[in-house]
C-alpha positions, 0 to 999 in steps of 0.5 A: 277113297277115305274122307276122314282123318282118323286119330290114333288111339292109344295101345299097350295097357291092360284093358278095363274089365267088368271084374275091375273097379272104375272111378270116373270124375270130371265134366260131360265126357265122364257123364257120357261115357260113365252112363254108358259103362253103367248100362253095360254092367261095369263096376263104376262110381261116377261123379260122386261130386257131381260134374266137375270142370276144372283140374283143381276141383277134381283133385281136391274132390279125390283127396276128400274121397281118399280121406273120407271126409265127412261134410258138416254144416259149416261147409255149407252156404245158404243162397236163394232158398237152397243150401249149397256145397261149393265143392259140389254140383247143384244136384246135391243142394236142397231146401234144408242143410240136413238133406243136403249133408245126407245127399253129400255124405251118402255118396261120399261114403260110398266112394270112399269104401269103393276107391279102396280097391280101384283099378282105373280112375278116369278123369276128364278135364272140361276147362283150365279156368277156375273161380276163387272165392275173394274171401278165402282163395279157395277154388270152387267147383260150382259157383251156384249163381252167386254174384261174379263179384264174389269170385276171381276168374283165372287161367291155371298154368300148366305147371300149376296143374302138373304140380298138384297132379304130381303130388296126387298121383305119387300119393295114389300110386304108393297106396295102390301100385296097379292103378291106372289113371286115364285122362281126357279133355272134354270136346265141349267148347266153353263159348263163355270164356271166348273162341280164342280163350277156349283154345288157350284153356284146352291147350293148357289141359292138354299140355299138362296131361302130356307132361303127366304121362312123361312123368308117370309112363307106367300109371298115366294114359290119355284118351283122345276125345277132344281130338276124335271129335274135332278132327274125325267129326268135323261137321256141325251134324255131329253136334247138339243144337247149341252147336257146343255139345256132341250130338247123341250120334257123336257120343256113340261114336265116342263110345265105339272108339272108346271100346276099341281101346279099352275093351278085350274081345271076351269084355265086348261079348259080355257087353253084348250079352248085357245088351241082349238082356236089356233089349228083351226087358225093353220089349213091350208085349200086347198081352202081358199076361199071356203065357208066351209073355210069361215064358219070355220073361223066364228065358230072360231070368235064365240068361241072367242067371247064366251070365251071373253063374259065369261072372258073379260080380255083375249086378242084375238085382234091378233086372232080376226083380223087374222080371219076377214083378212081371211074372207075378202081376 
């Protein structure tokens, strides 16, 4: 007997590989999967604007990355002793405008260079609710705890999202005909919206993505992270203490299902080799200066060199430096 309802996974497209470039943007699912992809040594740029939740903020950020926008002081505002950008997560904020601009423009420059040869664009929508500045009408990515009376909160329509992304995807496909775009909807419930309003929001996102798949069948794909958590993991033991976010176990399960979908057998072998090196480096010896441990480090260096010899696009600079530092204490 099987006591789970399995969600059908997508198929029929070229898998993601370590040789390709991935840009991942959006809410917490993007962060969780992105960090695991980075650990596995994929060439990935993760959330150049920080965590973003709504479709309009993600599309606006993508346009700025493509144009190579440079932020200036007039793009920022000061609130509670920090300088912020309404387009960026609070992790970019700093005590001076110069530091904030440095944080923002350094990441933007890297993302602009990275996006020129992109293979996969992976976008996670968290909510269809947006906050518009009353004085400008612009949708903000982050309110930075400004008073709510400065914003108008509303639910995007399916038509608005489809129109916005039809234009964006058409432009992206013209620049890069081989680009593949993966959409996901975050399984995290936005309880502040209310449970019914949260369902309306998620439904809006799902309908919009489905429409985009119909319009761009060669470019747009969907991974059912939302359905996997709600239908395959229907139990509170798969949630964190807040009962809203997936637990570490649920994230690992999503990663396994994601891996089933997007990685070939060869890619999974590279991932296994990378994990073997990572596990070796995490080993804490009782006697770091012993000859046995020095030989052990030498074997790690050899594993790295062999792997880079076969796959020169893998980046093991930090691991190699750590090994040499431990070899020459």
